[in-house]
LOTIMI-323004 format. One record per atom (N, C-alpha, C, O): residue in three letters; x, y, z. Coordinates in steps of 0.001 Angstrom, whole numbers, plus 500000, padded with zeros to 6 digits. Layout:
ALAXYZ ...
REM end
This chain:
MET501022498542500235 MET499961500249500156 MET500755501294500260 MET501527501444501207 ALA500605502302499063 ALA501252503381498897 ALA501396504565500044 ALA500343505147500304 LYS502273504879500575 LYS502302505845501771 LYS501481507259501583 LYS501496508017500613 ASP500857507355502659 ASP500087508551502522 ASP500901509631502925 ASP501298509881504063 LEU501149510363501674 LEU502269511573502175 LEU501601512499502188 LEU502257513537502270 PHE499675512742502105 PHE499176514077502115 PHE498725514287503696 PHE498806515432504141 SER498216513142504629 SER497830513379505756 SER498672513770507118 SER498190514124508194 SER499799513640506841 SER500841514049507742 SER501463515189507235 SER502417515591507901 LEU501160515840506187 LEU502177517066505708 LEU501654518332506125 LEU500465518650506101 ASP502725519112506551 ASP501907520794506848 ASP502178521504505819 ASP503317521673505385 LEU500788522145505176 LEU500695522133504301 LEU501175524019503822 LEU501083524559502720 ASN501612524528504989 ASN502139525865504820 ASN503749525381504084 ASN504353526229503428 LEU504236524225504234 LEU505476523788503480 LEU505615523867502438 LEU506638524242501865 LEU504363523446501851 LEU503938523535500131 LEU504175524627499623 LEU504653524703498492 ARG503884525705500369 ARG503440527019499907 ARG504727527607499842 ARG504962528283498840 THR505718527475500810 THR506965527625500723 THR507889527119499742 THR508943527689499459 PHE507410525843499128 PHE507745525234498141 PHE507548526001496744 PHE508394526144495862 LEU506486526366496759 LEU506056527067495327 LEU506904528213495076 LEU507498528416494016 VAL506941529197496441 VAL507753530084496243 VAL509308529902495606 VAL509768530325494545 VAL509825529240496494 VAL511267528388496028 VAL511378528228494586 VAL512366528587493945 TYR510154527579493999 TYR510298527063492656 TYR509973528328492011 TYR510609528654491009 GLN509173528980492415 GLN509118530064491323 GLN510446530881491149 GLN511017530901490058 GLU510954531590492300 GLU512284531979492390 GLU513465531329492325 GLU514476531821491824 GLN513400530279492790 GLN514784529158492506 GLN516225529830493065 GLN517389529835492667 ASN515535530361494142 ASN516200531221495477 ASN516302531572496274 ASN515958532749496376 THR516843530889497490 THR516169531153498890 THR516231532471499501 THR515304532776500253 ARG516929533088499354 ARG517027534644499868 ARG516005535224499197 ARG515353535915499979 LYS515356535264497538 LYS514391536070496958 LYS513145535299497711 LYS512135535997497794 ALA513069534290498141 ALA511851533471498576 ALA511526533898499930 ALA510390534016500390 ALA512725534136500576 ALA512443534479501892 ALA512194535917502267 ALA512062536400503392 GLU512161536455501175 GLU511784537814500970 GLU510288538303500532 GLU509683539341500798 ARG509896537081499705 ARG508395537088499368 ARG507631536494500813 ARG506645536984501363 LEU508169535661501102 LEU507248535040501983 LEU507615535714503772 LEU507148535287504828 PHE508556536822503571 PHE508490537620505187 PHE509275536942506468 PHE509264537324507638 VAL510167535475505708 VAL510626535066506891 VAL512185535131506315 VAL512505535696505269 SER513056534457507189 SER514349534583507475 SER514711533426506116 SER513909532777505444 GLN516063533468506043 GLN516843532516504778 GLN516424531306505368 GLN515658530497504846 PRO517196531169506980 PRO517481530074507357 PRO515782529091507258 PRO515491527967506848 ALA515113530053507771 ALA513549529329507934 ALA513304528704506365 ALA512935527540506218 VAL513532529536505311 VAL513120528773504264 VAL514065527367504009 VAL513540526381503491 SER515403527364504388 SER516515526114504444 SER515673525017505133 SER515480523948504553 GLN515211525243506260 GLN514658524589507157 GLN513762523878506226 GLN513962522808505651 ALA512540524810506168 ALA511151524156505515 ALA511612523075504344 ALA511254521903504460 LEU512440523509503181 LEU512999522720502362 LEU513623521227503015 LEU513218520087502785 GLN514391521529503623 GLN514940520255504667 GLN513714519108504718 GLN513712518026504131 LYS512323519848505886 LYS511795519064505896 LYS510676518229505004 LYS509991517272505364 LEU510712518878503769 LEU510254518683502620 LEU511000517482501831 LEU510394516650501155 ARG511966517503501959 ARG513093516461501319 ARG513046515337502013 ARG513324514298501414 HIS512721515287503286 HIS512768514393504419 HIS511495513449503975 HIS511516512229503815 HIS510266514438503802 HIS509122513944503467 HIS508963513082502281 HIS508330512028502352 PHE509534513508501160 PHE509050513082500031 PHE510259512439499129 PHE510288512038497965 ASN511462512531500397 ASN512436511734500144 ASN512950511728498825 ASN513000510716498126 ASP513354512915498464 ASP513629513576497291 ASP514161514719497597 ASP513660515365498518 ASP515406515269496820 ASP516163516446497035 ASP515513517921496354 ASP515983519037496576 LEU514353517635495498 LEU513675518763495174 LEU514521519568494582 LEU514490519507493353 PHE515522520554495203 PHE516463521601494648 PHE517847520843494449 PHE518173519936495215 VAL518624521243493417 VAL519747521198493645 VAL520868522187493032 VAL520859522300491806 LYS521849522926493775 LYS522200524101493580 LYS522817524056492328 LYS523327523006491937 VAL522832525127491619 VAL523488525164490203 VAL524291526587490686 VAL524386526992491845 HIS524853527242489432 HIS525701528390489410 HIS524669529638489648 HIS525052530516490422 ARG523537529757489104 ARG522698530877489528 ARG521680530592490477 ARG520775531392490714 GLY521774529643490951 GLY520812529361492190 GLY520330528042492452 GLY521122527104492535 LEU519164527899492580 LEU518448526148492615 LEU517786525969491379 LEU517156526864490815 GLN517946524637490888 GLN517677523774489917 GLN516712522810490359 GLN517116521956491148 PRO515254522780489922 PRO514396521795490561 PRO514665520350489769 PRO515134520142488650 THR514298519655490553 THR514445517954490673 THR513299517378489099 THR512479518096488527 ALA513454516707488944 ALA511842515885487899 ALA510987515835488974 ALA509902516376488760 PHE511128515390489980 PHE509969515253491061 PHE509477516500491502 PHE508318516551491913 SER510303517693491476 SER509919518775492329 SER508786519630491026 SER507818520356491255 GLU509413519166489551 GLU508709519911488642 GLU507355519363488564 GLU506462520154488258 GLN506983517858488843 GLN506090517318488687 GLN505059517905489710 GLN503990518407489364 LEU505512517784491074 LEU505235518177492133 LEU504130519899491793 LEU502942520155491985 SER505269520696491246 SER504550522040491036 SER503430521800490028 SER502262522177490117 ASP503948521178489161 ASP502428520969488366 ASP501484520758488841 ASP500626521631488703 ASN501115519509489650 ASN500341518870489920 ASN499554519988491333 ASN498335520117491446 ILE500451520587492147 ILE499672521474493111 ILE499196522756493013 ILE498477523320493838 THR499905523509491268 THR500000524669491608 THR498358525174491354 THR497871526069492046 PRO497582524476490271 PRO496038525156490326 PRO495260524913491415 PRO494362525729491625 TYR495401523843492283 TYR494966523799493550 TYR495330525083494522 TYR494422525644495134 PHE496554525476494624 PHE496653526664495239 PHE496561527769494547 PHE496824528747495248 ASP496227528091493174 ASP495635529230492574 ASP494208529299493077 ASP493792530364493533 GLY493291528030493013 GLY492023528164493152 GLY492066528624494696 GLY491220529494494906 LEU492582528388495471 LEU492337528582497013 LEU492521529902497178 LEU491884530500498045 SER493484530585496311 SER493741531876496630 SER492761533006495880 SER492650534216496078 ILE492072532075494903 ILE490832533191494061 ILE489679532734495316 ILE488647533401495243 ALA489697531800496342 ALA488498531784496769 ALA488699532348497948 ALA487701532779498525 ILE489812532464498495 ILE490012533272499625 ILE490089534603499586 ILE489803535183500633 ASN490420535289498597 ASN490403536556498121 ASN488756536971497584 ASN488270538079497808 GLN488280536253497104 GLN486894536452497081 GLN485809536433497983 GLN484666536855497811 SER486438535758499200 SER485268536209500476 SER485395537190500989 SER484704537251502006 ASN486233538459500704 ASN486660539465500907 ASN486189540436499852 ASN486588541571500111 VAL485425540358498673 VAL484857541019498181 VAL483001540857497741 VAL482513539765497447 PHE482288541997497777 PHE481325541560497590 PHE480687542926496628 PHE480916544121496811 THR480073542470495872 THR479095543047494759 THR477440542978494838 THR476764541995494534 PRO477037544020495228 PRO475880544163495510 PRO474862543683494059 PRO473895542927494156 SER475305544266492848 SER474556543346491800 SER474653542142491637 SER474107541622490664 GLU475392541374492574 GLU475395539929492083 GLU474077539466492945 GLU473363538595492447 ILE473767539962494091 ILE472367539407494779 ILE471433539301494030 ILE470962540194493326 ASP470976537862494143 ASP469401537478493145 ASP468814536627494675 ASP468389535505494399 HIS468761536836495589 HIS468218536421496466 HIS467440537390497296 HIS467648538596497162 VAL466563536942498139 VAL465244537856499378 VAL465982538649500357 VAL466637538051501211 LEU465959539724500337 LEU466475540592501593 LEU465334540612502373 LEU464317541050501836 LYS465267540189503659 LYS464187540729504216 LYS464346541522505326 LYS465174541129506149 VAL463689542660505576 VAL464229543776506436 VAL463076544047507166 VAL462047544265506526 ALA463040544084508678 ALA461924544191509520 ALA462230545575510155 ALA463336545840510626 VAL461130546486510139 VAL461206547713510359 VAL460091548221511785 VAL458905547906511885 SER460672548839512505 SER459552549326513625 SER458718550688512724 SER459057551493511857 PRO457765550459513315 PRO456654551176512914 PRO457161552757513076 PRO456796553435512115 VAL457923553495514077 VAL458631554235513938 VAL459397554946512504 VAL459384556148512240 VAL459980553978511769 VAL460604554195510614 VAL459880553908509274 VAL460002554592508258 MET459186552907509397 MET458358552820508482 MET457890553276507166 MET458038552988505978 ALA457129554292508060 ALA456477555234506982 ALA457679556328506338 ALA457507557196505482 CYS458561556071506849 CYS459694557227505972 CYS460849556422505283 CYS461553556979504440 LEU461019555297505588 LEU461978554088505058 LEU461698553842503785 LEU462319554386502872 SER460521552808503556 SER460443552321502480 SER460711552474500865 SER461317551813500022 GLY459951553679500873 GLY460565554322499299 GLY461942554400499253 GLY462401553641498400 THR462939555165499978 THR463644555339499794 THR464569554273499960 THR465533554253499194 LEU464456553409500793 LEU465213551676500885 LEU465180551258499365 LEU466124550995498621 PHE463715551271499094 PHE463312550176497892 PHE464348550820496378 PHE465011550232495524 LYS464085552064496600 LYS464870552669495332 LYS466298552571495344 LYS466911552459494283 GLU466876552603496442 GLU468724552441496331 GLU469156551260496323 GLU470235550954495815 ILE468306550380496931 ILE468551548562496975 ILE468301547940495327 ILE468940546998494859 LYS467296548656494651 LYS466992548225493366 LYS468336548911492175 LYS468585548551491025 ARG468762549617492727 ARG469776550845491981 ARG470854550040492078 ARG471452549728491048 GLN471350549492493553 GLN472256548862493342 GLN472516546845493082 GLN473356546071492623 ALA471356546824493644 ALA471181545242493492 ALA469951544772492636 ALA469019544152493148 PRO470001545114491250 PRO468583545255490583 PRO467911543793490851 PRO466711543570491010 LYS469096542756490864 LYS467983541404490991 LYS467458541133492127 LYS466603540247492153 ALA467887541926493547 ALA467527541525494850 ALA465980541608494543 ALA465360542156493631 LYS465551540807495723 LYS463851541091495921 LYS463787541369497519 LYS463995540579498440 LEU463392542902497560 LEU463322543243498918 LEU461787542895499580 LEU460698542997499015 GLN462026542529500718 GLN460511542281501647 GLN461023543334502712 GLN462140543412503223 LEU459875544145502915 LEU460026545159504170 LEU459194544811504899 LEU458107544925504334 VAL459091544405505961 VAL457955543915506811 VAL457891544847508093 VAL458822545651508134 SER457017544912509124 SER456800545067510227 SER457270544771511246 SER456765543706511599 TRP458292545278512258 TRP458640544519513104 TRP457588543973513945 TRP456600544705513999 SER457511542801514677 SER456636541816515306 SER457446541632516289 SER458587542058516469 GLN456493540676517188 GLN457040539958518529 GLN458015538651517995 GLN458948538197518657 SER457622538186516751 SER458848537086516661 SER459779537677515863 SER460491536755515465 THR460290539038515265 THR461389539035514520 THR462681539050514967 THR463654538910514226 ALA462729539216516157 ALA464385538832517180 ALA464423537293516842 ALA465568536895516630 GLU463533536426516753 GLU463807535161516483 GLU463872534687515113 GLU464305533557514889 GLU463464535484514135 GLU463552535287512843 GLU465062535701512474 GLU465714534976511722 ILE465680537037513089 ILE467050537314513086 ILE467877536138513470 ILE468920535795512914 GLN467416535676514274 GLN468387534454514926 GLN468398533109513700 GLN469358532419513357 LYS467110533062513271 LYS467136531846512490 LYS467517532042511121 LYS467679531112510331 GLY467693533548510775 GLY468655534086509337 GLY467421534086508237 GLY467604534121507020 THR466081534038508911 THR465307534580508021 THR464725535870507600 THR464090536082506567 VAL465144537024508897 VAL465586538682508484 VAL466771538787508622 VAL467345538428509650 GLN467347539293507627 GLN468513539767507324 GLN469045540666508296 GLN470158540537508806 ILE468093541737508586 ILE468406543084509462 ILE467089543710509846 ILE466052543893509209 GLY467469543998511156 GLY465993544748511686 GLY466360546074512271 GLY467269546138513099 VAL465806546967511947 VAL465811548242512444 VAL464703548866513491 VAL463545549022513102 ASN465119549242514922 ASN464507548964516153 ASN464952549955516883 ASN465986550419516401 TYR464516550613518097 TYR465001550939519552 TYR465764549847519922 TYR465585548734519427 GLN466805550147520960 GLN467907549195521578 GLN466493548346522263 GLN465447548913522578 LEU466742546994522384 LEU465878546075522844 LEU466066545685524145 LEU467197545441524563 PRO464819545574525023 PRO465302545240526233 PRO465175543653526518 PRO464360542941525931 ASN466215543127527630 ASN466520541457527357 ASN466883541107526194 ASN466784539890526035 SER467433541916524916 SER467820541363523800 SER468728539896523848 SER469586539865524730 SER468640539024523217 SER469326537598523019 SER470922538239522571 SER471369539053521764 LYS471432537334523622 LYS473420537605523298 LYS473626537111521813 LYS474786537301521449 GLU472625536388520623 GLU472745536024519532 GLU472839537826518844 GLU473522537887517822 ILE472396538820519190 ILE471473539808518689 ILE472721540869518430 ILE473301540969519511 TYR473176541453517732 TYR474077542440517690 TYR473542543801517056 TYR473340543894515845 GLU473336544790517894 GLU473108545822518182 GLU473977546906517705 GLU475011547104518343 GLN473686547727516560 GLN475063549137516055 GLN473642549956516136 GLN472464549668515926 LYS474415551208516579 LYS473510552663516453 LYS473557553127515048 LYS474660553451514608 LEU472541553204514297 LEU472308553979512925 LEU472342555148513338 LEU473361555762513023 ILE471358555862514123 ILE471350557489513964 ILE470842557802515357 ILE470386556896516055 ASP470911559174515826 ASP469913559898516775 ASP468733560404516402 ASP468837561411515702 LEU467497559996516665 LEU466155560770516597 LEU466062562101517386 LEU466632562175518475 THR465470563003516962 THR465170564155517745 THR463660563995517914 THR462981563711516927 GLY463091564167519133 GLY461327563858519515 GLY461193565164519098 GLY461920566146519251 ARG459696564938518312 ARG458729565540517506 ARG457287565228518500 ARG457436564475519463 ILE456429565603518330 ILE454830565341518451 ILE454140565920517553 ILE454440567107517428 PHE453262565521516814 PHE452377565849515725 PHE451215566091515993 PHE450848565466516988 VAL450162566970515381 VAL448897567256515648 VAL448210567685514515 VAL448738567903513425 ARG446673567841514860 ARG445957568390513564 ARG446436569741513163 ARG447019570174514157 LYS446484570581512259 LYS446855571988511910 LYS446045572944512920 LYS446526574027513251 ASP445105572612513280 ASP444272573823514161 ASP444200573491515599 ASP443293573966516283 HIS445178572636516149 HIS445200572365517279 HIS445260573379518132 HIS445979574323517804 PRO444527573445519431 PRO444952574600520477 PRO446304574977521007 PRO446541576086521486 ILE447298573874520885 ILE448719574493521277 ILE449517574994519591 ILE449886574431518560 THR449472576128520057 THR450022577052518734 THR451209576982518479 THR451571577079517307 GLN452288576763519686 GLN453432576902519642 GLN454421576040518695 GLN454106574876518449 SER455503576536518207 SER456106575520517399 SER457478574480518438 SER458213573543518124 THR457313575112519475 THR458146574485520579 THR457625574624521699 THR457343575692522241 ILE457433573321522196 ILE457132573006523494 ILE457811572527525057 ILE458994572251524857 THR457612572425525866 THR458037571750526885 THR457137570327527250 THR456028570200526729 PRO457449569705527788 PRO456275568546528612 PRO454960569328529195 PRO453769569178528919 GLN455472570022529904 GLN454255571002530648 GLN453443571449529916 GLN452291571525530343 ASP453744571911528539 ASP452619572260527553 ASP451756570941527394 ASP450539571125527405 MET452129569855527272 MET451264569063527003 MET450276568521528236 MET449479567605528032 SER450349568897528986 SER449153568543530130 SER447930568625529527 SER447597569429528656 GLY447193567654530090 GLY445800567876529969 GLY445034567240528507 GLY443830567194528259 TYR446312566734527579 TYR445919566672526310 TYR446191564852526245 TYR447103564225526784 GLU445213564395525511 GLU445284562735525303 GLU446827562390524407 GLU447384563221523691 ILE447080561670524533 ILE448443560766523774 ILE447693559785523006 ILE446741559107523393 ALA448429559806521499 ALA447691558933520377 ALA449062558386520339 ALA449925559052519766 SER449406557119520945 SER450383556648521205 SER450914555203519774 SER450105554355519399 LEU451946555262519398 LEU452546554201518132 LEU452847553402519226 LEU453313553781520300 ILE452507552097518838 ILE452971550786519469 ILE453968550068518818 ILE453727549538517733 SER455152549980519394 SER456108549310518235 SER456267547783519209 SER456656547722520375 PRO455918546847518491 PRO455983545230518805 PRO457143545009519493 PRO458094545491518877 GLY457468544457520559 GLY458727543951520749 GLY459292544987522154 GLY460032544531523026 TRP458856546219522152 TRP459541547404522695 TRP458613547906523522 TRP458860547748524718 ASN457445548559523198 ASN456431548920524028 ASN455157548517523902 ASN454177549248523754 ASP455181547373523962 ASP453844546801523744 ASP452726547172524949 ASP451529547329524709 ASN453335547285526303 ASN452462547369527103 ASN452490548710527947 ASN451800548839528958 PHE453411549794527424 PHE452995550864527979 PHE453391552100526628 PHE453576551874525432 SER453420553402527366 SER453830554558526424 SER454811554876527061 SER454972555106528259 TYR455721554885525889 TYR456946555696525965 TYR456897557797526623 TYR457587558577527279 ALA456010557777526101 ALA455911559368526280 ALA454919559570527575 ALA454869560629528201 SER454133558402527892 SER453870558500529343 SER454576558246530463 SER454250558644531581 ARG455665557507530177 ARG456637557753531313 ARG457277558745531289 ARG457697558975532423 MET457557559407530647 MET458301560665530200 MET457449561893531161 MET457928562648532007 LEU456153561785530728 LEU455550562729531590 LEU455489562499533154 LEU455495563437533951 ASP455438561385533463 ASP455423560886534607 ASP456536561399535536 ASP456502561904536658 LYS457421561132534782 LYS459234561655535626 LYS458530563081535556 LYS458864563585536628 TYR457950563761535064 TYR458107565402535056 TYR456930565830536079 TYR456930566980536519 SER455928564913536459 SER454681565301537001 SER453665565971536410 SER452913566830536870 VAL453749565343535035 VAL452636566268534260 VAL451119565266533855 VAL451164564186533266 GLU450105565813534243 GLU448966565221533723 GLU448661564555532442 GLU448478565317531493 HIS448581563441532247 HIS448359563106530792 HIS447451561783531037 HIS447293561146532079 SER446980561602529924 SER446488560358529835 SER446644559369528286 SER447074560040527347 ILE446402558187528027 ILE446647557783526656 ILE445115557504525982 ILE444248556729526385 GLY445096558341524906 GLY443863558205524401 GLY443470556919523406 GLY442344556441523275 PHE444699556486522738 PHE444634555687521807 PHE445884554839521596 PHE446959555216522063 ARG445777553749520931 ARG447119553074521132 ARG446879552569519485 ARG445742552427519036 SER447910552365518800 SER448068551495517582 SER449321550891516909 SER450233551713516988 GLU449568550170516504 GLU450640549515515804 GLU450472550422513871 GLU451378550201513068 LEU449598551082513568 LEU449532551937512440 LEU449156553373512299 LEU448117554029512367 VAL450380553591512082 VAL450806554989512051 VAL449412555710511314 VAL448822556577511958 MET448974555370510119 MET447888555887509724 MET446732555948510547 MET446203557056510633 ALA446172554909511234 ALA445388554873511866 ALA445452556010513017 ALA444386556542513329 LEU446526556372513599 LEU447036557285514247 LEU446524558589513824 LEU445651559265514368 ILE447203558834512771 ILE446714560188511588 ILE445408560517511662 ILE445096561697511823 ASP444474559546511559 ASP442938559887511431 ASP442818560133512640 ASP442168561144512905 VAL443236559538513493 VAL442753560306514936 VAL442897561626515330 VAL442070562394515820 LEU444287561810514993 LEU444862563363514963 LEU443955564065514647 LEU443368564799515442 GLN443561563914512876 GLN442730564892512272 GLN441210564954512732 GLN440398565806512370 HIS440991563967513538 HIS439921564678514640 HIS439572564824515818 HIS438458564811516340 THR440444564945516167 THR440612565177517870 THR441877566122518618 THR442749566588517884 ASP441912566313519755 ASP443255567598520230 ASP444247566318520654 ASP445163566730521365 MET444309564999520431 MET445370564050520844 MET446432564587520080 MET446331565376519140 TYR447799563931520721 TYR448893564484519914 TYR449885563489519922 TYR450317563223521044 MET450441562768518829 MET450967561982518279 MET452807562093518845 MET453539562771518124 PRO453291561569519818 PRO454838561651520118 PRO455556560672518650 PRO455175559528518402 HIS456410561261517985 HIS457111560695516825 HIS458476561224517202 HIS458938561293518341 SER458972561538516220 SER460292562203515626 SER460653562690514449 SER459935562386513496 ASN461644563418514245 ASN462097564259512862 ASN462248562916511644 ASN462524563280510501 LEU462106561719511843 LEU461945561150510225 LEU460445560792510152 LEU460100559875509407 PHE459511561486510905 PHE458022561382510227 PHE457870562175509114 PHE458286563332509177 PRO457405561813508209 PRO457357562673507127 PRO456291563785506680 PRO455589563812505669 ILE456365564520507538 ILE455145565773507805 ILE454905566214506670 ILE453722566499506483 GLU455830566435505549 GLU455663567110504521 GLU454355566331503319 GLU453651566822502438 ASN454530564873503881 ASN453230564161503079 ASN451780564652503823 ASN450709564364503289 TYR451820565241504807 TYR450342565275505619 TYR450157566517505811 TYR450602566882506900 PRO449657567364505168 PRO449132568875504944 PRO448211569429505935 PRO448018570630506125 SER447454568094506780 SER446339568561507396 SER447350568359509212 SER446948568537510362 LEU448352568044508816 LEU449196568113510268 LEU449775569079510715 LEU449600570112510068 ARG450624569169511884 ARG451871570300512475 ARG452766569469513192 ARG452535568570514000 ALA453840569935512749 ALA455161569224513947 ALA455592570659515040 ALA455895571842514892 ILE455411569777516057 ILE455676570578517573 ILE457560569922518019 ILE457881568748518206 ASP458305570931518063 ASP459513570076518688 ASP459320570212520130 ASP458556571003520683 VAL460049569404520649 VAL459971569010522128 VAL461057569519523002 VAL462064568873522712 LEU461315570364523919 LEU462220570420524457 LEU462333569858526110 LEU461262569942526713 ILE463443569324526868 ILE463512568150527925 ILE464538569185528537 ILE465665569277528050 GLU464198569856529459 GLU465049570664530482 GLU466251571665529532 GLU467441571829529799 GLY465479572215528401 GLY465855573314527398 GLY466835572645526546 GLY467802573273526115 GLU466621571231526235 GLU467235570653524978 GLU466523569714524100 GLU465822568830524594 PRO466634569825523049 PRO465603568773522307 PRO465822567522522440 PRO466887567044522049 TYR465057566918522896 TYR465460565339522858 TYR465479564445521648 TYR464850564446520589 LYS466436563663522178 LYS467611562893521229 LYS467385561585521693 LYS467361561561522923 TYR467190560353521102 TYR466925559058521308 TYR467439558234520272 TYR467175558600519126 PRO468090557239520414 PRO468767556527519254 PRO467889555040518340 PRO466955554388518805 ILE468499554855517094 ILE467894554077516802 ILE468493552780515963 ILE469063553036514902 PHE468388551366516399 PHE469808550978516201 PHE469398549813514648 PHE468357549763513992 SER470427549181514523 SER470373547915513633 SER470439546693514424 SER471111546626515453 HIS469658545593513898 HIS469781544328514829 HIS470243543437513825 HIS469745543590512710 ILE471050542580513969 ILE471398541661513262 ILE471919539952514036 ILE471803539854515257 HIS472350538977513393 HIS472710538116514039 HIS474395538210514203 HIS475191538462513298 LEU474608538019515185 LEU475950538144516245 LEU477223537684514976 LEU478242538350514793 LYS476829536282514126 LYS477818535849513380 LYS477893536643512016 LYS478725536326511167 ASN476822537894511789 ASN476750538361510698 ASN477437540035510927 ASN477244540958510137 ARG478187540116512087 ARG478767541686512061 ARG479793542057511286 ARG479965543247511023 ASN480629541068510808 ASN481523541685509851 ASN481375541168508362 ASN482332541199507588 ASN479945540621507949 ASN479586540214506631 ASN479407541281505985 ASN478831542212506548 LEU479880541413504575 LEU479827542631504010 LEU478835542720503125 LEU478754543735502434 MET477939541713502994 MET476372542201502515 MET475539543236503753 MET474874544251503544 HIS475872542525505143 HIS474801542883506120 HIS475454544725506367 HIS474795545756506494 LYS476949544524506359 LYS477456545953506318 LYS477145547257505263 LYS477239548474505424 TRP476680546318503970 TRP476126546982502914 TRP474577547684503409 TRP474314548880503531 LEU473852546718503595 LEU472958546829503857 LEU472512548192505318 LEU471778549177505236 PHE473129547789506231 PHE473583549009507292 PHE473560550452506517 PHE472597551215506448 SER474779550623505987 SER475060551580505086 SER473573552203504520 SER473231553263505044 ILE472849551740503697 ILE472009551902502939 ILE470806552451503871 ILE470331553585503802 ILE470449551526504665 ILE469779552247505506 ILE469917553479506518 ILE469022554219506925 GLN471374553497506830 GLN471672554760507597 GLN471913555985506615 GLN472097557142506994 LYS471883555569505333 LYS471875556699504416 LYS470777557309504581 LYS470739558436505076 ALA469538556546504125 ALA467958556705503895 ALA467713557451505253 ALA467264558563504975 LEU467809557313506418 LEU467760557384507892 LEU468035559047507899 LEU467259559941508235 LEU469326559132507441 LEU469999560194507527 LEU469168561506506811 LEU468789562563507315 GLU469064561045505591 GLU468434562045504453 GLU466889562603504881 GLU466686563817504875 GLN465881561716505227 GLN465097561841505961 GLN464857562554507183 GLN463743562901507576 SER465884562744507734 SER465881563060509399 SER466253564782508924 SER465976565819509527 ASP466950564590507665 ASP467651566234507473 ASP466489567369506924 ASP466537568591506784 LYS465277566208506653 LYS464296567350505608 LYS463808568294506427 LYS463104569198505976 
REM end
């Protein structure tokens, strides 16, 4: 039975062999490999012992390969070339080559402003991709862990799994929205100015299912208030705003320009605009994945563009 020369071989030695074969000089090979010349000589000695062949003989201008060495080089070079291509391609990402579904789960707070911009940019860069933009739900965190959702956009989640990696996208500026002829006439208010008015509260599943974030803030400042209506649907809240004196807490992401019947009011907390972050949520294993980094950059750009309007 022929001796198994492969299983006991250190493949790093073969790389050294190929460079020496190409250079036919141990000094030049050492420079290419960023090692010392004695290290190259030691590697060749191990290979000579392993293959029971001289591999190279010294000649006037350097080294000359033996017949076995020439055969070995011819046989292994295509595999090393293929390995080199495979490894280098693993660090290359081309959006135009994506031809599968990209499923993005989005919190209601950003759904109304992100859909069109995100779809347009993804189709421009990845025309063969199929974008599915879905509302963030109670099961989204689990879907991210399973890989059925590539990326989610939401607030920072309480009790998030260690498998989910969160990265801040942008800081939002808090605003409230009211009907055009609402009794609050100022363009900038404090929590105390909202006293007595009911809140039309946007539900973000998995984040504030059982509470209103605005209500908690008003409690902190001892401002009288109540929650008049709650919904996951922004359009339902808008319809209520148009017919009542309720106000909807939201942010500078809300596309007020699309709703001429509504008015935006900035909120100051202790003299400063109220800021809070929005995060991307992906599986921890994908935090260095080039496609996920690309999705993050597109989403971040879309959010920044909308928040600057």
